[in-house]
C-alpha positions as CSV (number, residue, x, y, z in Angstrom):
1,X,-131.3,61.5,130.3
2,X,-133.1,62.2,133.5
3,X,-130.9,63.7,136.2
4,X,-131.2,62.5,139.7
5,X,-132.5,65.0,142.1
6,X,-131.2,65.2,145.7
7,X,-133.3,64.8,148.8
8,X,-132.5,65.3,152.5
9,X,-134.2,62.1,153.7
10,X,-132.1,62.1,156.9
11,X,-131.7,65.9,157.1
12,X,-133.6,68.4,159.0
13,X,-134.3,72.2,158.9
14,X,-134.7,73.9,162.3
15,X,-136.2,77.3,162.9
16,X,-136.7,78.9,166.3
17,X,-136.5,75.4,167.9
18,X,-139.1,74.0,165.4
19,X,-137.7,71.1,163.4
20,X,-139.1,69.8,160.1
21,X,-137.8,66.8,158.2
22,X,-136.7,67.3,154.7
23,X,-138.1,64.5,152.4
24,X,-139.3,66.2,149.3
25,X,-142.6,64.3,149.2
26,X,-144.1,65.6,152.5
27,X,-145.0,68.9,154.0
28,X,-146.0,67.6,157.5
29,X,-144.8,69.7,160.4
30,X,-146.3,67.6,163.2
31,X,-144.2,68.0,166.3
32,X,-143.1,64.9,168.3
33,X,-140.6,64.2,171.0
34,X,-137.0,63.7,169.9
35,X,-135.8,60.2,169.1
36,X,-132.6,59.4,171.0
37,X,-129.7,57.8,169.1
38,X,-128.4,57.6,165.6
39,X,-130.1,57.0,162.3
40,X,-128.3,53.9,160.9
41,X,-128.2,53.0,157.2
42,X,-126.9,49.5,156.4
43,X,-125.5,48.8,152.8
44,X,-124.2,46.0,150.8
45,X,-120.8,47.0,149.3
46,X,-118.0,48.9,150.9
47,X,-119.0,52.3,149.5
48,X,-122.7,52.4,150.2
49,X,-123.6,50.5,147.1
50,X,-127.0,49.1,147.9
51,X,-129.2,50.2,150.8
52,X,-130.6,47.1,152.7
53,X,-132.1,48.5,155.9
54,X,-132.3,51.6,158.1
55,X,-133.1,51.8,161.8
56,X,-132.4,53.9,164.9
57,X,-129.4,52.7,166.9
58,X,-129.2,54.0,170.5
59,X,-125.4,54.1,170.2
60,X,-122.4,52.9,168.0
61,X,-121.2,50.0,169.9
62,X,-121.0,46.9,167.7
63,X,-118.8,43.8,167.6
64,X,-120.1,41.6,164.7
65,X,-116.8,39.5,164.8
66,X,-117.2,37.3,161.7
67,X,-121.0,37.6,161.5
68,X,-123.3,40.0,159.7
69,X,-125.0,43.0,161.2
70,X,-128.5,41.8,160.2
71,X,-130.4,39.7,157.7
72,X,-129.7,40.8,154.1
73,X,-126.3,42.4,154.9
74,X,-123.3,40.2,154.1
75,X,-120.6,39.2,156.6
76,X,-118.0,41.0,154.4
77,X,-118.1,43.9,152.0
78,X,-120.7,46.1,153.7
79,X,-120.9,49.7,154.9
80,X,-122.9,51.6,157.5
81,X,-123.6,55.3,158.0
82,X,-124.8,56.6,161.3
83,X,-126.1,60.2,161.5
84,X,-127.3,62.2,164.5
85,X,-127.4,65.6,166.2
86,X,-125.1,65.9,169.2
87,X,-125.8,68.4,171.9
88,X,-123.0,69.4,174.3
89,X,-124.5,68.5,177.8
90,X,-122.6,71.0,180.0
91,X,-124.6,74.0,181.2
92,X,-122.3,77.0,180.9
93,X,-119.0,78.1,179.4
94,X,-117.0,76.2,176.9
95,X,-115.7,72.6,177.3
96,X,-113.5,70.2,175.4
97,X,-114.9,66.9,174.1
98,X,-113.0,64.0,172.5
99,X,-114.6,61.9,169.8
100,X,-112.9,58.4,169.4
101,X,-113.5,55.8,166.8
102,X,-112.5,52.2,167.2
103,X,-113.0,50.1,164.1
104,X,-111.9,47.3,161.8
105,X,-111.9,48.3,158.8
106,X,-112.3,51.8,157.5
107,X,-113.9,54.8,159.2
108,X,-114.8,58.5,158.6
109,X,-116.2,60.9,161.2
110,X,-117.9,64.2,160.4
111,X,-118.6,66.8,163.1
112,X,-120.5,69.9,162.1
113,X,-120.3,68.6,158.5
114,X,-116.4,68.7,158.6
115,X,-114.4,65.5,158.1
116,X,-112.3,65.2,161.3
117,X,-111.3,61.6,160.9
118,X,-110.7,60.0,157.4
119,X,-109.3,56.5,157.5
120,X,-111.3,55.0,154.6
121,X,-109.2,52.0,153.9
122,X,-108.7,48.4,154.6
123,X,-107.1,48.1,158.1
124,X,-107.0,46.1,161.3
125,X,-108.1,47.4,164.6
126,X,-107.5,51.2,164.8
127,X,-108.2,54.0,167.3
128,X,-108.6,57.5,166.1
129,X,-109.7,60.6,168.0
130,X,-110.5,64.3,167.5
131,X,-110.9,67.0,170.2
132,X,-113.3,69.8,169.8
133,X,-114.3,72.8,171.9
134,X,-118.1,73.4,172.3
135,X,-120.2,76.0,174.0
136,X,-122.9,74.9,176.5
137,X,-125.9,73.4,174.7
138,X,-124.2,73.7,171.3
139,X,-125.8,71.4,168.8
140,X,-124.1,70.1,165.7
141,X,-124.5,67.2,163.1
142,X,-122.5,64.1,163.9
143,X,-122.0,61.4,161.2
144,X,-119.9,58.3,161.4
145,X,-119.3,56.1,158.3
146,X,-117.9,52.6,158.4
147,X,-116.7,50.0,155.9
148,X,-116.0,46.3,156.4
149,X,-113.8,44.6,153.8
150,X,-113.1,41.1,155.1
151,X,-112.6,39.2,158.3
152,X,-113.4,40.6,161.8
153,X,-115.9,43.5,161.9
154,X,-116.5,46.0,164.7
155,X,-117.4,49.7,165.2
156,X,-117.4,51.8,168.2
157,X,-117.8,55.6,168.9
158,X,-117.0,57.1,172.3
159,X,-117.5,60.7,173.3
160,X,-115.5,61.9,176.4
161,X,-115.9,65.0,178.4
162,X,-112.2,66.1,178.9
163,X,-113.2,68.2,181.9
164,X,-113.8,65.1,184.0
165,X,-112.6,62.3,181.8
166,X,-116.0,60.6,181.8
167,X,-117.7,59.1,178.7
168,X,-121.0,60.6,177.8
169,X,-123.9,58.3,176.9
170,X,-125.2,59.1,173.5
171,X,-128.7,58.1,174.4
172,X,-128.8,61.4,176.4
173,X,-126.9,63.6,174.0
174,X,-127.7,62.5,170.4
175,X,-131.0,62.5,168.6
176,X,-131.8,61.3,165.1
177,X,-131.8,64.0,162.5
178,X,-135.4,63.4,161.5
179,X,-136.6,64.1,165.1
180,X,-138.9,67.0,165.6
181,X,-138.2,68.8,169.0
182,X,-141.2,70.3,170.6
183,X,-141.4,74.0,169.8
184,X,-140.0,76.4,172.4
185,X,-142.4,78.9,174.0
186,X,-139.5,81.4,174.6
187,X,-139.9,84.6,172.6
188,X,-137.2,85.4,170.0
189,X,-135.7,88.7,169.4
190,X,-137.4,90.8,166.7
191,X,-135.8,91.0,163.3
192,X,-133.5,88.0,163.8
193,X,-134.4,84.5,162.6
194,X,-131.9,81.6,162.8
195,X,-132.0,78.4,160.7
196,X,-130.0,75.3,161.1
197,X,-129.9,72.0,159.2
198,X,-128.2,68.7,158.7
199,X,-126.6,67.5,155.5
200,X,-128.5,65.1,153.2
201,X,-127.3,61.5,153.1
202,X,-129.4,60.0,150.3
203,X,-130.7,60.9,146.8
204,X,-134.3,60.4,145.7
205,X,-133.3,57.2,143.8
206,X,-131.9,55.7,147.1
207,X,-128.2,56.1,146.3
208,X,-126.0,57.8,148.8
209,X,-124.6,61.3,148.5
210,X,-121.2,62.1,150.1
211,X,-120.8,65.4,151.9
212,X,-118.0,66.2,149.4
213,X,-120.5,66.1,146.6
214,X,-122.5,69.0,147.9
215,X,-121.7,72.3,146.4
216,X,-123.9,74.7,148.3
217,X,-127.4,75.2,149.9
218,X,-130.1,77.7,148.8
219,X,-132.4,79.2,151.4
220,X,-135.7,80.2,149.8
221,X,-137.7,82.7,151.8
222,X,-140.5,85.2,151.6
223,X,-143.8,86.6,153.1
224,X,-145.9,84.3,151.0
225,X,-145.9,80.5,151.5
226,X,-146.9,80.2,147.8
227,X,-144.1,82.4,146.5
228,X,-140.6,82.2,148.1
229,X,-139.2,85.1,146.0
230,X,-136.0,85.6,147.9
231,X,-132.9,83.4,147.8
232,X,-129.8,83.2,149.9
233,X,-126.8,81.0,149.1
234,X,-124.9,79.2,151.8
235,X,-121.6,77.3,151.5
236,X,-121.6,73.5,151.8
237,X,-119.4,73.6,155.0
238,X,-122.1,75.6,156.8
239,X,-125.1,74.1,158.6
240,X,-126.8,77.2,160.0
241,X,-127.5,80.8,159.0
242,X,-129.1,83.8,160.8
243,X,-131.1,86.5,159.0
244,X,-130.6,89.9,160.6
245,X,-132.9,92.9,160.5
246,X,-135.7,91.3,158.7
247,X,-138.9,93.5,158.4
248,X,-141.8,92.7,160.5
249,X,-144.2,90.2,159.2
250,X,-144.8,86.4,158.7
251,X,-141.8,84.8,157.1
252,X,-141.7,81.3,155.4
253,X,-138.5,79.4,154.7
254,X,-137.4,76.2,152.8
255,X,-134.0,74.9,151.8
256,X,-132.6,73.1,148.8
257,X,-129.3,71.3,148.2
258,X,-127.1,71.7,145.1
259,X,-124.5,69.1,144.1
260,X,-121.2,69.6,142.3
261,X,-122.9,68.9,139.0
262,X,-125.4,71.7,139.5
263,X,-128.3,69.4,140.2
264,X,-130.8,70.8,142.8
265,X,-133.2,69.0,145.1
266,X,-136.8,69.8,145.6
267,X,-137.2,72.2,148.5
268,X,-137.9,71.1,152.0
269,X,-141.2,71.6,153.7
270,X,-141.8,75.1,154.9
271,X,-141.0,76.4,158.3
272,X,-142.5,79.8,159.4
273,X,-141.9,82.6,161.9
274,X,-143.6,85.8,162.7
275,X,-141.8,89.0,163.6
276,X,-143.9,91.3,165.6
């Protein structure tokens, strides 16, 4: 029996402000401007049973009533997953933000790969919220999952700055996980390299993978792009890691995902950094 391998189709590995998408079939590192909004995946079935279509949604602000989201997706018994990278827009200090979902029916919300709202059930109109304290410019994965059983269907996500009570437009604070921000020209401190990534959402066969199915990540690295001889294991609830006191030289990095059954993805495309 052939085991399914994992792939981070909607994930990304970031190194020194250089982002590289994680599909296993490509090694391109072409840099483009970030794409504002969420990466939306629309499925038949209430548990991501069959992927119909994916697209970029500028925000999560939908009232389908008794209609369907798009051609090919039924009026009832469908599910949607939106994923993005949220950046706290304030410029200094720490600030509180409130993330509020308003849905009919079920919803889950993950912030920084942690489930902060879990109402995955058939229900009428419900508001749920979670407050989080973030540093200026802090970036973290943001995923909202939605299911529609029967009847009226709508899904909203609102982000509020609790310092002034104003709602934040996601078009200015959220980018899709497969965006590739332009590389920073600011020098990085020697001997320290930081990596960050977003969790995968889809396996290579097109089926979804829940965050709870991920056991851990493996960071592969070394001084040769053809031989990443070193490995560092990172727990599944983490989405970043900083290597301290690395020797001078040119370093290459990739990441793999291991699920609860021990199945491991192909590694991501390489990202590289020189320490002078």
